[in-house]
N, C-alpha and C positions, 0 to 999 in steps of 0.2 A: 663612373669611370672604370671600375673593375669589370662591369658588364661589357663596356665598349671594348676594352682590351681583349676580353674573351671572344667577342664577336670578330675582332680583327684577326686574332690567331686562328679562329675557325675558318675564316674566309681565305686566308693565305694557305692553310693546310689543305683546303678543298681544291684550290688552284693547283698546288703542287701535285696532289693526288690525281687530278684530272690529266695534267700534261706530262708528269714525270713519275707517275705512280709505280712503274716497273723498276725504278732505279732508287729513288729516295723518298723519304717522307719527313714531314715537319714534326718535331717534338719539342716540348718545353723542358728545358734543363735548368735546375736551380742555380742561380748565380750567373747564368749566361743568357737566359731567355730562349727564344726560338732558334733551333738549329736544324740542320739537315742530317738525317740518319740513313745510311745505306740499307736498302731492303734486299740486297743480294751481294754476292762477292764480286769484286773487281780486281783484275790483274793489272800490274803496272802498264801504262800506255792505253788502257781501255777507256773508251769514252763513257762518262757518267751521264751527262746531260748536255743538251743544246737548247738555248733559250733566246728568243727574240727580245729586243728592247721594249720595255713598257713605255719609256719616254726617252728621247734624245735631245740634247741641246748643244748647238755649235755656235761659238762666239762669232758674231758677224758685225764688224765695225761699220758696215754700210747701213745697218738698221738704226733708225733714230733712237729707239728705246735703248739699245745696247750702248750707243754713244753717250746717252745720259748717264748710264751706269758708270762708264769710264770716267766721265766728268766728276761724278760723285766720289769715286775712288780717289781721284786726283786731289779732291778737296778734303780728303780724310773722313768722309761721311760713312764709309762702308767698313764694317768690321772684318769682312772676308773679301776674297777676290771677286771681281765683277761676274765671273762665270757662275758662281753659286747663285747669285741673285738673278742672273739671266735664266738659269735653269729653273728656278722657282717661277719666274714669269712665264716660261714656256710650258708650265704645268697648270696654268690657269685655263679656264674655259673661254670660249669665244664671246660669251656675254660679258665677262670681265674685261677682256681685251678691247671690245668694241667701244667702251666708254672712255678709253684713254685719250689724252690730248695730243698724242703722237700717232703716226700711221700704225696700223695693226702689225702684230708679229705672230709667229706660229702658236696656235692654241691646241688644246686636247679635248676630247669628249669628256663629259661629266663622269662617266664610269671609269675612265683612265685616271682622272684625278682622285676618285674615291679609292682606287687600288693603290695609288701612290701614298695616300694618307694612311694606309694600313701598315706601312713600314715603320721601323723604329725611329723615334725622335725622343730625346731626353725630355721627360715631362717638365723638369725644372727650367729648361730652355724655352718651353712653349707656354709658360704661365702668362706671359704678356708680351706683346710685340716689342722688339728691340728698337732703339733709335734709328738704326740703319734701315729697317723695314719701313718705318714711318717716313723716313727721308725718301726712300724709293717711291712709295705711294704718292707722296706730295709732289715729287718731280714728274710723275707720269700721268696723274689723274687730276681732274678738277676737284675742288674742296668737297663737293657733295657726292662724288662718285668714287669708284675704285673697289677693289676686293676687300673682303674682311681682313683686317691686319693680323688677327690671330691665326687665320687660315694661311696667310702668306708666310708668317713666321714658322708655322708647322711645316709647310712645304720646303722652306729654306733648310730647316734642320733635317728633314728627310733626305735632302740632297747631300748635305754635309756628311751624314753618317751612312748613306747607302749607295752613293754613286760610284761608278767605275770610270776611270780615265780613258777617254778614247783618243786623246790628242797624240800627235806624232811630232818628232823633231822637225822644225821648219814649217809645220802646218798650223792650222787654227786650233785654239783650245776647244775641247769638246768633252762632254760627259754623257753617260747613259745610266739608266736605272732599270734594274731587272727584279722581278718579283721573287722568283725562287732563289736566284743567286744572292739576293740580299739576306737570305737566311744562313748563308755560309759564315761560320765563325772563324776567327783567326787562330793560327798556331805558328810558333817560330820553328816548328818541325812538322810542316803540313804534309798531309797524305794525298793532296790533290793539287793540280796546277791548272790555271785557266788562261785563256787568251780570247781575243775577238777576231772573227774572220772579216773578210772584206765587206760583208753586209752588216757588220757590227753585232752579229750574233755572239752570245756568250757561250763558250765551249769549255767544258770541264773534263779533264782526264785524271785518272788515278796516277800518282807518281810513285806509289809503292803499294803493296797489297792492301786492300781494304776488305774487311769481312762484314758479312751481314750483321746489322745492329751497331756497327761502329759509326761514330760521328765523322762526317766528311769536313775537312778543314782546308783552308787556303791561307797564304800569307797576305796580310795587309801591308807588308813592307816590301821594298824593292829587293832584288837579289843581293845587292851590295849591303843594304841595311840589315838583311837577315844574318850577315856574317859579323855584325858588330857585337860587342859584349852585352851581357844580359841587361845591365843597367841602362845602357844606351837604347836598346830595343824597347825596354819598358818606358823610358822617358818619351821616346818618339810616339809610341802608341797612346800614352797617357795624354800627351799634348794634342795629337791629331784625332784620336778616337775616344778619348775620355774613359779609358779603362786601364787597370793595372794587370798586365799579362800574368797568368798563372799556368801557362802551358808546360809540357814536360821538360822542355829545355830551360825555361825560366826558373823552375823549381828544382832543377838538378843540383846535387850537392857540390859540383865543381863546374866552373865556367871554362869550357874547352877553348873559347876564343882567346883566353889570356893564359898562354902556355909559355913556361920558361924552362931553360936548361937547369937542372938541379945543380947548385954549386957544391953540394956535399958529395953525392955519389956519381955525378956526371953521366948517369945512365938513364934515369927516369925523367919524366916531364913533370914540373911542378905547376899545378893549376891553382887558381884563386878559389878558395872555398867560399861557399855561400854563407852570408852572415845569418845569425839566428833570427833577425827580423825579416830577412829576405830582401833587404834594401841595402845598396852598396854605399860605401863611405863617401863623404863630401870630397870632391876633387879627385877621386880615385880613378884608376884606369878604366873602371866600368861605369862611371857616371853615378847617378842616384843622389839622394839627399840625406841619408841617415848617418848618424855618427859612429856606426860600428867600425872597429878596426878590422883590417883585412888580414887573412892568413893564407899562406901558401902550403900546399900539401903535395909532396912528391909521390908519384905512382909506385916508386920502388922503396924509398926509405922513410916515408911518412912526413909528418909536419915539420916545416922548417922553423928555425928559431926566428925571433923578431929581428935579430941582427942580420941573419941570412936573407930574410925577405925584404928588409928595408932598402937595400941597394937596388934590387930588382924592381921593386915597385916605384922607387924614385926615378929610375931610368924610364920606365913606362910613362910615368906622369909627365916627364919632361917632353916626351915625344907626342903625347896624346893630343894637344891642341892642333898641331899641324896635321896629324893623321885624321882627326875628325873633319877638318876642313876638306882634305882630299877625299875622304869617304863621302861627304855630303855632295861633292861635285860628281863623284862616281855614281851615287844613287840617283842623281837627277837626270842622268843620261839614259837613253833607251837602247843604245847599241851595245856591241860586244864590250865586255868588262875588261878593257885593257887599253894601253896606249901603244900604237904600232910605231915602227921607226919613222922618224920625221917629227917627233914631239919637240917642244921647246927645249933646246939644249941646256940652257941655264937652269930651268926648272928640273930637268932630268938629273943634272949633276948634283943639284941640291938634294933631291930625293935619294940619290945614290949615297951621299954622305950620311943621310939619316938612316938609310938601310944598314950601312956599315956600323954606325953607332949603335943601332938596335941589336944587331947580331953580336957585337963585342960586349954589350951590356948584359947579355944572357937571355934575350927574347928569342924563342926558338921558331922554327919554320912555320908552326901552326898558329903563331900569335897574329892577331888581326892587324897589328901595326906593321909587322914584317910584310904581310901580304899587300897592304896598301902601299908601302914604300917600294916594293918590287913593281907594282903596277905603275907607279909614278916615275920610276927610274928608267923606263925604256928610252933608249937613245937612238941616234941615227946609225948606230952600229948594229946591223941586222943580227950578227952572231950573238951579241950580248942580249938583244931583245928576245931572241929565241931561248936563250938559257934562262932568263928571268921568267919567261912564260912556262918553261918546263918545271922550274922550281915551284911556281904558284900552283900548277896543276897537280904536282906530286903532293904538296901540302894539303890542297883542298880535297884530295882523295881520302884523307883521314878525318875530316871534320864532320861528316854526316850527310844524310840525304837532303837536308835543307839547302845544301850548296850545289845541287845538281844543275840548276840553270846557269849558275856562275861557271861551273866546270865546263859545261858544254860550250859556252861562249869563249872561254879561254882556249879550248881546243880549236875553235874556229879561228881565233886570233893567231894561234901558233901556226896553223896552216898558212895563213896569209904571210906571216913573217918568214916562214921557211921558203915560200915561193919567191920572196925577194932575194934570198941567197941563190936559189936556182940550180945548184949542182944536183947530181943524180941522187946522192944520199939524202939531201934535204927534201927533194921532191918525193922520194919514197916515204919519208916521215910525214910530209905534208898530206899525202893521200890518206895515211892512217889517221892523222889528226882530224882532217875533215870528215872522215868516216865516223869517228867517235862522236863528233859534234852532230852529224846528221842523225845517227842512231839515237843519241840522247835527246835531241830536240823533238824527234818523232815520238818517243815515249812520253815526253812531257806535254807536247802540244798537238800531236797528230801529224800524219803524213802530208796534210794539206797546208801546214803552217809555213809562212814565207821564210822563216829562219831555217827550217829543215830543208826546204827546197833549195835555198841558196847554198847551204853547206853541201848538199848532195850534188848539186850542179858543179860547184867548185872542185869537189872530190873527183868527179868524172873528167872534168876538163884537165885537172892536174895529172890524172892518170894517163890521159892521152898525150899530154906534153912529155911526161916521163917516158912513155913508150917510144915516141919519136926520138927523144934524146938517146935512149938506149940503143935504138936501131942505128942511129948515126954514129955512136961511139963504138959499138961492138958488132953491129950487123945482126944481132939476135933479137927476136921479138920479145915483147913483154911477157914475163912468166905468168902462168895462170893464177898464182897466188896473189898477184897484184891487180888482177882483172877487176875493174870497178863493178862489173855485172855480178861478181860473186858476192858483193855486199848486199844484194837485194834479197838474199835468202835468209835462212836461220830465224832468229827470234822476231825480227822485224816483219818478215813475210807471214809468219804464223799469227802475229798480232793483227796484221792487216786482214787476214782471212777470218779471224775471229770477229773482228768488228764488222765484217761484211755480212755476218749471219743475222 
C-alpha cells in the first residue's frame, strides 16, 4: 500500500510537471499530503494555471440510471446526494457500463479512471464498500455483473474529496475533477483564487503576491463562510472535508471576526482570544466543542475581566443562531453577497431590529453578526440599502485579503442600489463602485470572467447615463476624471500586458 501511494504521488507529480511545470510542482508536506508549490513568483491577478477537466458529471433526470439514483435517495438508501454517486458512475469504463440492466450512460477510458484513482480518498473510507454503494450496484446491474464494489467506493470517495462544483443557480447540478487542481490545499487566508470558464476549464489566479517556493492555497469555503468565526469554519471543514484546519487565520491568537467595542476604554476593539486547546467553547459565538472558557482582549487596554466579557458574549450568543441561519443561506447563493431593495419587508425589519440590538450590546462594525444583519436588513428604501452596503464595505476593508471576493460583490451591489436612486451624485458614486468591483474581480478571476465583464459593462453604461444627465442639467460634458475609458489604464492594463507575454 505504501508503494502504491508512492507510485500515485509520482504519477501526479509527473503530470503536473509535464503540463504546468513552469508554474507549480507537487510536493509532499507532512500533515497535509500532496500540495502545489510555486516554482516562480506571481503578482496579484497573474494567472498561475489553466487545466481542463479530467472527468465531468452533469445530473440528467432523463437518464434511467440517474433516475434510479434519485429513487434510491428518496428511499433513504444513499448516504450522500445522488450527484456524487452519478459522478462515480460516470467514471466507470464502457465495459462496466455495458453490463448494466439500464441503458448506457457516459463512460471514460481506462486511463482516465486510473488517473482519477490517483487522487486522495481516505483509506478508512475505502476499506470496504458502503451499504449505499452496494445498493447502487444492486439497482443497476444483474446479480452476477457490475463493477468491483471496492473500486466503486474508491471512486465515490475521490469525488467527495476532490470534486469542484460546476452547477449554477437555476441550472443542473454538475461537478468536475481536475488532476493538478486537486493538489491545491485549503487556507482560510488563501493566496490564490479560482474559477471555471465557459468550457469548464479550471483557472487559477494569484490573489496576493506568491513567491517561489511558497505553497499555493485556495479556499474550500464560500466567500460568505470565509467570513465566519474560526470555530464555525473549522466545523464546516471537519464535516465536509474531514480535517481540522490549522491555517494562519485559524491558529491566530485573536479571532478578528468576533470584534466588540471595549466597555472599559471605548477606544480599542476587544477580540476573542484563542483557547489553549485551539478549540472554542460549547455554544459559544465561535462554534466548536471543547470546554475552554472564552476571554476577550482589548487592543488598547488588555484583557477584559470575566464580568466585562460576560455581557458581550451573552449578547453574541443570543444572536448567533439567527445569524448562522442567515449566513448559511448567504453561503449557498452564488450571486452578489447582498440583498438589494425589494427584499421581503418583514424579514428586513426583523433583521434591522437584530442589527440595532447587536450594535447596542457592543458588537462592533467588524463583527460577523453585524455584517450578516446589515446584509439581511436591506429594505425597499434605496437610501437605507445604500448606507448599509457602504457600512459593510467599510468594515470588510479592515478584515483581510480573504474577504476580497465578498468586498468586490458588495461594491457591485452598491452600484446597483445607487442606480435605483438615480440622481447625479448617486450615479457618480455608482460609477466608482462598479469600477472597484470590476478591478477587483479582474485581479481575482481575470479579465475574461463574467462577473468582471458585467461590472465593467455596468460601469460604462452608468457613466454614459451620468454624462447624458449632466449635459441635460448643466449643458456641460462629462469631465475627463469620470471618463470610463480612463479606468482601462493603470494596474489593470499593466497586468493584462504582463499576462500577454
